[in-house]
C-alpha positions, 0 to 999 in steps of 0.5 A, spaced: 499 499 499 505 504 501 508 503 494 501 504 490 501 511 494 509 513 492 507 511 485 501 515 485 505 521 488 510 520 483 505 520 477 501 525 480 508 530 481 510 528 473 503 530 471 503 537 474 510 538 472 508 537 464 502 542 466 506 547 468 511 546 463 506 546 458 503 552 460 510 556 461 512 554 453 505 556 451 505 563 455 512 564 453 511 562 445 504 566 445 507 573 449 513 572 443 508 572 437 504 577 440 510 582 441 512 580 434 505 582 431 505 589 434 512 591 433 513 589 426 510 593 421 511 592 414 514 598 411 514 599 404 521 599 400 522 605 396 525 604 389 528 610 384 529 615 391 535 618 386 529 620 382 527 625 387 534 628 389 532 635 388 529 633 395 533 634 401 534 628 406 530 631 411 524 633 405 524 625 402 524 622 410 518 627 411 515 625 404 516 617 406 512 619 412 506 622 409 506 617 403 505 611 409 500 616 413 496 617 406 497 610 404 495 606 410 491 611 414 487 615 409 486 610 403 486 604 408 491 599 405 493 594 409 500 593 410 501 587 405 497 590 400 503 595 398 510 593 399 513 597 394 513 605 392 516 606 386 519 614 384 518 615 377 523 619 373 518 624 370 517 631 373 513 637 371 514 644 373 509 649 373 509 656 377 514 654 382 511 648 383 515 641 381 510 635 380 513 628 381 509 621 381 509 615 385 506 608 383 504 603 388 504 596 387 498 594 389 496 590 383 493 596 379 500 600 379 496 606 381 500 612 381 499 618 385 503 625 385 504 631 389 509 637 388 515 640 391 514 648 392 521 651 390 519 658 392 518 656 399 521 650 399 516 645 402 512 639 400 504 639 399 500 635 403 496 633 398 497 627 394 493 627 387 490 620 384 493 620 376 490 613 374 492 606 374 493 600 369 485 600 368 484 608 367 491 609 363 487 614 359 485 619 365 488 626 365 488 630 371 487 638 371 493 640 374 497 637 369 495 636 362 499 629 362 495 622 362 497 616 366 500 612 360 504 618 358 507 619 364 508 611 366 510 609 358 511 615 354 514 610 348 507 606 349 503 613 349 507 615 343 505 608 339 497 609 341 497 616 339 500 615 332 496 608 331 490 613 333 492 619 328 493 613 322 486 610 324 483 617 324 486 619 317 481 619 311 484 616 305 485 621 299 480 623 295 480 620 287 476 623 282 474 615 279 473 612 286 479 608 286 483 608 292 490 605 293 491 602 300 
């Protein structure tokens, strides 16, 4: 009887030990997982930053913060939807404002733009939507250029030439016979 009591005591001790060890491991892993999810933020990668080298480093950092705030808070993208922001080479100057553009790799290659006021050396707080892959012929009133013209000027010129050829009437011939 004394042996059964000792065996039961050892088994109960072993079970309690395993339960405590399991709780310890579970809570430590859960705490670590929770801290990773709350502290790690998927910050987008910025591509072609040298295209905005007319901005100082301070202005570039300010621009990145404004873009992240705009994309994630105002546009309500999740952090996994946009992981690259590509600054485009094209810039346009109008009335002391230097317009520049960036594309979000959100599946539609959405293009936004803003401007830098060269007179006051300040960035605009507004971002303007200039179109996406599904709206490549969109033209905003702030600049007289379409999405396609900014993103892919060669394709824009090819499309414009093709449209011009299609819209040209054939030469008028008196006998009704046309050479094509």
